[in-house]
N, C-alpha and C positions, 0 to 999 in steps of 0.2 A: 652890608649888601651881599647877596649871594652872587658869587662870581660865575658859577657854572650851572645854577638853577637847581642844585640838589646838595644841600649842606648836611653833613653828618657830624654829630658830636660824640666823641668817644669818652666815656667816663669809666676809668679803670685805675685803681691805686697802685697796682703792680706795674712798675715802670717798664720792665721787659715786655710784659704782655700788652701794655698800652702801645708800645712801639710796634709790636707785632701786628696789632689790629690796624694801626694807622698805615703801616706798610701795605698790608693786605688790601685795605680799602683804596689806597692811593694808586693801585694798579689801574683803576678806572679814572681816566683824565677828566671825566664829567663831574666827579665828586670834589667838593670842597670839604676838607677834613679839619676839625678842631679837636684837640685832646685836652682832657682834664684829669688831674690826679685826685681831686676832692669834689664833694658835692657843692661846697660853698663856692669854689671857684667857678663851677658851672652855673650856679644860680645867678651869679653876677652878669652872665651873658644870656640868661634865659629870654630876655626881651627880643633877642634876634630871631626867636622862633625857628629853630632848625627844622628840616624835613624829617630827620631821623636821629634818634639817640640810641647808642648801644650802652647799656647800663649794667655795671657790676652790682651784684646783690649786696656784697659786703664792702662798705666804704668806711674809712676811719672816722669821719665826722657825722655821718648820717646813714641810716639803713637804706638799702635800695628800695624797700617798700615805701618809705616815707618820701623819698625823692621822686619815685614814680608817681605818687599821688600829687605832689606839687606840680610836676610837669603836666599831667592831665588836667589839673585845675586851671593852670595858666592857659593851655591851648590843647583841647582834646584832639585836634587834628595832627599833632606831632606823633609820629609813629615811634614806638619804643621796642627794641629787641633786648631781652634780658640775657645776659651772659654770666653764667654761674659755674663755680667749681663743683657744686653739688648737683647730682642727678636726683632731685627730690620731686617726686610726682605731684604731691599735694601743693608744694610751692609753685610749681609750674602751672598747675590748674588754676590756682588763685590769681596769679598774674594774668593769665590768658582770659579768665572770666572778667577781670577788671579792665581789659582793653589793651594788654600787651600784644604786639603782633606775633612775636615768636619767643621761644625760650630755648637757648642753645647752651649746652654744657661745654665748658672750656676743654679744648683739646689742642694738641700741638698744631694741627692743621684744620682750621674751621672755615677755610676759604670757600669751599664749595657750598656748604650750608648757608653761610652768611651772604654770599653773593646771590644765591637763589632767592632768599627771603627779600633782599633789597630789590632785586629785579621785579618780584611780584608787587612790592610796595609801589615802585615807580610805574608799573603797568596800571595798577589800580588808580594811582594819582592822575595819570594821563587820561584814563577813562572818565574819572570824576570831572576833570577839567573840560573834556569834550561835552559831557552832559550839561555842565554849567553853561557852556557857550551856546549849546543848542536851546536850552531853556531860555536864555537871554534873547536869542534870535526869535524864538516863538513869541515871547512876550512883546518884543519890539514889533514883530509882524502884526500883532493884534492891538497895537496902539490905537486908541479910539479914533484919532484924527486920520490915521492911515487905513482904517478898516471901514468905518462908516463914511463913505465918500459922497460928497455932494454939498451944494450951497443952497439948495431950495429950503424953504421954511419947513416943509414936511420932514426932510431929513434932519434938519437942525433940531426939530422937536423930538425926533427919535433919539438923537444924541443926548439931549437933556434928560430924557426918561432913562436911558441906559446908565447915565452917571448916577442916578438916584438908587440904582441897584447894587452899586459896587461895594459899599461899606456894610452890607447886611446880607442875610441869607434868605430873603424872601423868595418864594417860588415865583418864577417869571413865566408868563404865557406869551409867546410870540405868534402873532397871526399875520396873515398876508397871503397873497396869491403865490402860486408856484413860481419859483425863480426870483423871488424878491430878496433873498439873502438871509433867510431865517437862521441857518446854521452858522453863518459868518457872524451874525449879531450875537448868537449864543456863545461863540468862542470869544468874542470881544468882551462880553460880560465876565466870563470865567478868567481870562488872562489879565484882566485889569482889577480883579476882585481880591479879597483877602484869602481866597483859596487858589491863587494862581500857581503856586508851586506844587499843587497836587494834581491828580489825574482829571482830564476832561474826557468823559466817555460818552460817545454818541451812539444812539440806537435808532435806526429807521424802522419804526413799527410796521409800516406798510410793506417793507421789503422782506419781512420774515414770515414764513408760513405760520398760520395760527397754532398748529400743533407743536411748534418749536419755541414760540415766544416766551412761554412760562419758564422753560429751561434757560433761555437766553437772559432773561431778566433776573431770575432768582437762583439759577444753578441747579444741579442735581447730584445725588449720591451715586456711587458706582452700583450698578445692578438695579437701579430704581425703575428702569423700563428697558425694553428690548433695544439694544444698541448703546446703552449707557455703560460702556466698558471702563470708564474712569470717572472719578469725581470731577465735576465742572464747577468753577466759580462763576457766579452770575454777574451781570453788569452792575447791580447794586453794590456788590462787594468790591468790584474793581474800582468803582467810583468813590469808595469810602474816603472821606476827608476832602474830596474834590467836588466835581460837578457831574451830574447825570443828565444828559440831554435826550429827551424822548421826542423824536421828530415824528410828525404825522400821528399824533396821539388820537386823533379822531377815528383812525382806522382800527383801533384796538377792540377785539371782541368783547361783548358784554360780560361773558363769563370771567375774563381776565381783568376787566375793569373793577370788579368787586375785590379781587386779590390785590390789585394795585392800590385801591383805596385803603385797604387794611394795612398794607405795608407803609403807606404814607402817614396814616394815623398813629400807628404803633412805633414807627421808626425802626422796624425790624422786618426781616424776611425769613422764610423757611425754605431750604432747598427741597426739591422734589425727592421723596424717599427718605426724608428726615423729619423728626419731630422737634429738633432743637432749634429754637429761634436764634437768629443772628442779628445783633444790633448794627445799624449803619448810621453814618453821619455824612450825608452828602447833600449838596444843594440840588434842587430839581428845577430844570428849565424844560418846558414843553413847547412844541410848535405845531401848528395845524393850518391848513388852507381852508378848512371847513368852518362854517358858522356853528359853533357848538350849541348855542341856544336852540337853533333849528333842529340840530341832531337830537336834542333832549325831547323836543316836541314829537319827533317821529319815533322815539323810543330806541334810538341807536346809541345814545350816550347817557350815562347815569347822571342825574342831577346832583347827587351828593358828591360824586367825584369832581364834577364841574366846579362846585363851590370850594372843594378842597384845593383844587389846582389854581383857581382864579385869585392869585395873590396880587401880582403886579402885571397888568396887561400892557403889551407893546405891540401896536399895529404898524406893520411896514407898508408904506405906500407903494402902489404899482408904479412902474417906471414911466408910464404914459402921463402921469400926473406930476412929474418932477421937472418938467421944462428943460432948462439948459443943463441939468445934471447929466443928461444923455451924453453931451459932449465932454463933460468932465470925466465921466466913466470911460468914454471911448478913448480918450487920451491915456488914461490909466492903463487900460488893456493893451493899447498899442505899445507903450513903453515896456510893460511887463513881458509881452510876447517877443518883442524885438531883442530885449536883453537876454531872455532865456534861450533864444535860438541864434543869438550872435549875428543879427542882421541889422542893417542901418535903420534908425528910427524914421518912420514916415509921418507926414502931416496930412491933415484932411483938407481937401479943396472945399470951397464954398458950396459947390454942388453936392459933394458927399455929406457935408454937414447938414444941409437942408433935407437931404433924403433921410438921414438918421433922425432928424427932429420931427419929421412928418409921418413917422411909422408908429403903429399902436402897440407893438411889443407884447403879444399875448404870452410870450415866454419870459418877459421881464429882463432882469439883469443878466440871467444866464443866456438868454437869446442874444442880447447885445454883445456879450463876450464872444459867442460863437460867430456872429456876423463880422465882427472886427477881425478876428483871427483868420477867418475865411478870406476877407479882403486883403489881408497882408500876404497870404500865401498865393492868391490868385493874381494879384496886381503885378504889373511889370514896370510901373513908373516909380519915381521917387516920392510921389504923393499918392494917397488913396483918393481915387476919383469916383465920381458917381457910378460909373459902370462896374466898379469893384464891389459895390454894396449890393448884396443879394440876400433877401430875407428868406427864412425857412419856408414860410407859407407860399413864397413865390417861386423859388428855385430849388431849394435843397430839401432832402429828406431829413426827418428828425434824427436819424442816426448820426448825423454829422456833429451833433451837440455832444462834446466829450470834454471832460474836465482836464485830463492829462494825456497829451499825445505829443510825439515828436513831430518836427516839421515834415519829415517824410511820411509819417502816418497820416497827417492831415492831407497831404497831396494825394495819397492813395484813396483816402475816404472821399475826397472831392471827385476824383475820377470815377470811383465806384458809384457815387450818387448820380453823377451826370449820365453814366452809362445806363443806369436803371431808368432814369427819367426819359431818355431818348432811345429806349428800346435797343441798346447795344449798337447804335449807329455811330461807328468810330469817327467817320468824317464829320458828322454833326457835332460830336463831343469836342473834337479837335478845334472846330471853328468857334464853338461857344467859349472854350477855355483859352483860345488864341495860342495853341501849341500844335506841334506837328503830329501827324497821324502815327508816325513811327514811335513817338514818345508815348502815345496812348497805348500802342501795342505792347511796348516794354512794360508799362505799368499794369496792363492786364495780366501779362505773364507773371509779374511779381505778385499780383493779387491772388492768382490761381496757384502759384507755387510750382507750376509745370510749364514746359515749353509749348507755346501755342503758335501754330502756323498762321501767318497773316491771312492766308486763303480761308482758313476755318473761321477766323474772326470776321472777315468780310462777309461771309455767308450768313452771319447772325444779324448783320446790320441791313436795314432796308432804307 
């Protein structure tokens, strides 16, 4: 068992130099040092898998090259620093090419070089550990049961369909109204699939100007057009080995639909300004809120591309058809928002529940999330009451719908929205939000970023 979290094995047949290395390394109390005079004695302890081995090239019972190979075969994650009497460039190159971390020539004082290399190894190990933790967190975050939330038969059917996509690479087409969670489902598929350890790359086709979408997808070479100052790797290349999610595919221009079709058929792309095809291996998931069959009839979507994409369709139900799932999702959003903003978790009163259940949600899940977070910010009780529930179509401007905001940003957004609705009438806004007029004035000053006199503000309200 590692006592300090970083074990170093010193393999050196020269007893004096062995002691020198052990002494040098022992200056760091975080290290656990073990020393060996022969290869055979070390191999008996190899199952302990140290973090680092310092290896003499010339040993009495085995060559350093052979022992190095055995170490890497046993565990390629064990880092090895070669320590040699000879300053032989070719030998050093061969070891480094085969995975040695460093090659150090024996000197009377190698303390600085040795500790520098070890510090880099430890920093890289810490970074790898952090990445592994983050990858695990992401995978856990998109656990199917935690991601596709709801008890309705419609949602359970979606869950069953998603599970059928996880052990294969079939192209998935996710359809549904805006706000039903198409990207969330796409991520759930990726992070539970055989490609979960590779990249998930999302592209919102509708959000990219038509003149830039080709470069975004396929990349370009330096100088291929005005402004192309450097080579750019496209999203297909970024997603190689992983998943490429093309959101709002129905918005893609016809001219680019042909190029996308060819890329999918040939499994290769060509950067703008290049003639060299580049093979890719990525799973394709697309999403749209449009009826692509109707788009084909109107000539806005290619029929051949439609059939190329239509591998495994998954239709997401609108929130208004999911019944009690509204309350399940509401609770989920309440818990998440309260935890993130470190505020006490609130419950819904019966009046609030009924109000949530009787709304039609044109913005679907995204709108419900915004409504719940607004209620949490605006409410002053330990519970969310009916008066706290305000729907976008009734009270708020669409700008209030934001995925990531701090609690203070939400407050400012709410005040800004109410000021706009009530024509900057500070008194009215204060009454509607149940806060003091002075609070409204302070928030207006914060919104504007400048000092505003109360008199000037009052003159704007009627």
